[in-house]
C-alpha positions in Angstrom: -14.5 54.5 -87.5 -14.2 56.3 -90.8 -17.0 56.9 -93.0 -16.4 57.6 -96.9 -19.4 58.1 -99.9 -17.5 57.1 -103.6 -19.7 56.8 -107.3 -19.6 54.1 -109.2 -21.3 54.0 -112.1 -24.9 55.0 -111.4 -25.3 56.5 -108.1 -22.9 57.5 -104.7 -23.1 54.8 -102.5 -21.4 54.7 -99.1 -18.6 53.0 -96.9 -16.7 52.9 -93.7 -12.8 51.6 -92.6 -13.1 49.9 -90.2 -10.4 48.0 -88.2 -9.0 47.7 -90.8 -11.2 46.2 -93.0 -13.1 47.9 -95.8 -17.0 47.9 -96.4 -19.6 48.7 -98.8 -22.6 49.7 -95.8 -24.9 50.8 -99.0 -27.6 47.9 -98.5 -27.8 49.5 -94.8 -27.3 53.1 -95.1 -28.0 54.6 -97.8 -26.5 58.2 -97.8 -24.8 59.2 -94.6 -27.5 62.3 -94.1 -29.0 64.0 -91.5 -31.4 61.7 -90.2 -28.5 59.5 -90.4 -26.7 61.4 -88.1 -29.3 62.6 -86.1 -31.0 59.1 -85.5 -28.3 56.8 -84.1 -27.3 55.7 -87.3 -23.1 55.7 -86.2 -24.8 53.8 -83.0 -25.8 51.4 -85.9 -23.5 51.1 -87.6 -20.8 50.5 -85.1 -23.6 47.8 -84.0 -23.4 46.4 -87.9 -19.8 46.1 -87.6 -19.6 44.4 -84.5 -22.0 41.5 -85.8 -21.3 41.3 -89.5 -24.5 42.3 -90.3 -24.7 40.4 -93.6 -25.4 43.8 -95.2 -22.2 45.2 -95.4 -20.4 44.3 -98.3 -16.8 43.6 -98.1 -14.3 45.7 -100.9 -10.5 45.2 -101.5 -9.4 48.5 -100.8 -11.2 51.9 -100.8 -12.7 52.9 -103.9 -10.6 55.5 -106.4 -13.6 57.3 -106.7 -14.4 59.7 -103.2 -16.5 61.6 -103.1 -17.4 64.0 -100.4 -18.0 61.6 -97.1 -21.7 62.8 -96.0 -24.3 64.4 -97.6 -25.0 68.5 -98.2 -25.6 70.2 -94.7 -28.0 72.7 -93.6 -25.4 75.0 -92.4 -21.4 75.1 -93.0 -21.1 77.6 -90.1 -16.4 78.4 -90.1 -14.3 80.5 -87.7 -12.1 83.4 -88.8 -8.8 84.2 -87.7 -8.5 81.4 -85.3 -4.4 81.0 -85.4 -2.7 84.0 -83.8 0.1 83.6 -86.9 -2.5 83.4 -89.4 -4.3 86.7 -87.6 -0.6 88.4 -87.4 0.3 87.3 -91.4 -3.1 89.4 -92.7 -2.6 92.2 -90.0 -6.1 91.8 -88.4 -6.1 92.1 -84.5 -6.3 88.5 -82.6 -9.6 88.6 -81.9 -11.3 87.8 -77.9 -14.1 85.9 -79.4 -14.5 83.7 -82.4 -14.9 85.4 -85.6 -18.4 83.6 -87.5 -19.5 83.7 -90.9 -21.2 81.5 -93.0 -20.3 79.5 -96.7 -23.0 78.6 -98.7 -24.4 75.2 -99.0 -24.1 75.9 -102.7 -20.0 75.9 -102.0 -20.2 72.3 -101.0 -17.8 70.1 -103.2 -16.2 66.7 -102.9 -12.3 66.4 -101.8 -11.0 65.2 -105.5 -13.7 67.8 -107.5 -12.5 70.5 -108.9 -12.0 73.9 -107.5 -13.5 76.5 -109.8 -11.9 80.3 -110.2 -15.1 82.3 -109.9 -16.1 85.1 -112.6 -14.2 88.3 -112.4 -11.5 86.9 -109.6 -8.5 87.4 -109.1 -8.0 87.0 -105.6 -8.7 83.3 -104.7 -6.8 82.1 -101.9 -6.8 79.1 -99.7 -6.9 77.4 -96.4 -6.5 74.0 -95.2 -9.2 74.3 -92.3 -10.3 71.1 -89.2 -14.1 70.3 -89.8 -16.1 69.7 -87.0 -19.6 67.3 -87.8 -22.3 67.6 -85.6 -24.2 64.9 -84.1 -27.3 65.9 -82.7 -29.3 68.8 -82.4 -27.1 71.5 -80.4 -28.7 74.5 -78.5 -27.2 76.3 -75.8 -24.5 73.3 -75.1 -21.7 74.0 -72.6 -18.5 73.3 -73.1 -17.8 70.1 -71.0 -20.9 68.9 -72.7 -20.1 70.1 -76.7 -18.4 66.9 -77.2 -21.0 64.8 -76.7 -22.4 66.6 -79.7 -19.2 65.6 -82.1 -20.3 63.3 -85.4 -17.0 63.4 -86.1 -13.5 65.3 -87.9 -13.1 65.7 -91.5 -10.4 68.4 -93.6 -12.0 71.0 -95.1 -10.5 73.5 -97.8 -12.4 77.0 -97.1 -11.1 78.3 -100.2 -11.7 82.3 -100.4 -11.7 85.5 -102.5 -10.0 87.9 -100.9 -11.2 91.3 -103.4 -14.4 89.7 -103.0 -14.2 89.2 -99.2 -12.2 92.4 -97.8 -12.6 94.7 -100.6 -16.2 94.6 -101.5 -18.0 95.6 -98.4 -19.9 94.5 -96.2 -19.2 90.6 -94.8 -16.8 88.0 -95.4 -19.8 85.9 -96.7 -19.3 86.7 -100.6 -16.1 86.0 -101.2 -16.5 82.7 -99.0 -19.3 81.0 -101.1 -18.1 80.7 -104.8 -19.1 77.0 -106.2 -16.5 74.3 -105.8 -15.7 76.2 -102.6 -15.4 74.0 -99.6 -14.2 70.8 -100.8 -15.1 68.5 -97.3 -13.2 64.8 -96.9 -12.4 62.0 -98.0 -13.2 60.7 -94.5 -15.8 61.6 -91.2 -13.3 60.4 -88.9 -15.4 59.6 -85.5 -14.1 61.1 -82.2 -12.8 57.7 -80.5 -10.6 57.2 -84.3 -9.4 60.9 -83.9 -8.3 60.6 -80.1 -7.1 63.9 -79.3 -8.3 66.2 -81.9 -6.3 69.3 -80.9 -3.2 67.6 -81.5 -2.9 66.8 -85.4 -0.5 68.0 -88.2 -2.1 70.2 -90.5 -1.0 71.2 -94.1 -1.4 72.5 -97.2 1.1 72.4 -100.4 0.6 74.4 -103.9 2.3 72.2 -107.5 4.6 70.6 -104.6 5.5 73.6 -102.7 4.3 73.4 -98.5 2.7 76.8 -98.1 0.6 75.7 -94.5 2.3 73.6 -92.0 1.2 74.0 -88.5 -0.7 71.9 -85.6 -4.3 72.0 -84.2 -2.5 72.7 -81.0 -2.5 76.1 -82.6 -6.2 76.7 -82.3 -7.1 79.6 -80.1 -10.6 78.7 -79.5 -10.6 75.0 -79.3 -13.3 72.9 -80.6 -15.5 72.2 -77.4 -15.5 76.3 -77.1 -16.6 76.9 -80.5 -19.6 74.6 -80.2 -20.5 76.2 -77.2 -20.2 79.6 -78.4 -22.1 79.2 -81.7 -24.9 77.2 -80.1 -25.5 80.4 -78.1 -26.8 82.1 -81.9 -27.7 79.2 -84.1 -29.4 75.8 -83.3 -26.4 73.5 -84.7 -28.3 70.6 -86.6 -26.8 67.0 -87.3 -24.8 67.1 -90.3 -24.0 71.2 -90.0 -20.3 71.6 -90.1 -18.3 74.0 -88.2 -14.9 75.1 -89.5 -12.4 75.7 -87.1 -9.7 78.0 -89.2 -6.8 78.4 -91.2 -3.1 78.6 -89.8 -0.4 80.8 -91.4 0.6 80.3 -94.5 -2.3 81.5 -96.6 -1.3 83.8 -100.3 -2.7 86.9 -98.9 0.2 86.8 -96.1 3.0 86.5 -98.3 5.2 88.7 -99.8 4.1 89.4 -102.9 0.3 87.7 -102.0 0.0 84.8 -104.3 -3.3 83.7 -105.7 -5.0 80.8 -107.1 -4.6 80.0 -111.3 -6.1 77.5 -113.3 -3.5 74.5 -114.0 -2.6 75.1 -110.0 -2.6 71.9 -107.0 -3.4 71.8 -104.0 -2.8 69.0 -101.4 -3.7 69.0 -98.4 -4.7 66.8 -94.9 -4.6 66.5 -91.3 -3.4 64.2 -90.0 -5.5 61.0 -88.8 -8.3 62.2 -91.1 -6.3 61.6 -94.7 -5.8 63.8 -97.7 -7.0 66.1 -100.7 -6.3 66.6 -103.8 -7.7 69.4 -106.4 -6.8 71.0 -109.4 -7.6 74.4 -110.1 -9.8 75.4 -113.4 -10.8 78.6 -114.9 -14.5 79.5 -114.3 -16.8 78.0 -117.2 -20.4 78.7 -116.8 -20.7 75.7 -118.5 -19.4 73.6 -115.0 -21.9 71.2 -114.0 -20.9 71.2 -110.3 -21.1 67.9 -108.6 -24.4 67.8 -106.5 -24.7 65.6 -102.8 
């Protein structure tokens, strides 16, 4: 199944693509949120599809107004330097254990929402990443059991302000959590639909030029290991996101470095998970960040 959410004239509605057919599911599941994921919502949705429940409304096509496919999570946990080539391009050592940092939930946005350059930013950068969405409360899980904790996968653009991240002291978090810095979607794709998540093409283009072009089999720490590792340090709740790291080709790693400016267009995707598109806009205190 490929779950999505979209805006109509008055609200956010939910839908699903399954077996080549698109449905509005809002009458049965008004929001894909932590309660939906944590209380058997995916199983209930699959059952509703199997019996063609009367609450499903077939759509002619996927709506053009897609937003983030699920509601705001309790936390966004990110993994740094999880592709060896990316570590090398930034001058960092290849990590012996996963490097963890957090993105603020206020950075959460949709796959086609604008990306706003923060005030005083000179070094806003792009990072396409595979994101894992947790499906049940998870603590101290073994890697062999970690796949049972996964609700699905999606595309994430882990926007980063490099000066805030690397030149202002302390942790990376201050360069990662700015408004609009975590576009998610367009779909939440369930594991059986994805297949082997470690065999997917992953890419990002800037103004039509391919900047990042890799495969998820290049991840240093694979998804089950990451879930197990992170669950040693914090409880993961339904809807929480683990973003697994970016491949080489970020602006910081170019010679000379290249950073985003207003008017730039980013397009990014992962095989089987869909594509995003964002226009970069200048900072404005009046910009209304979409709520999810």
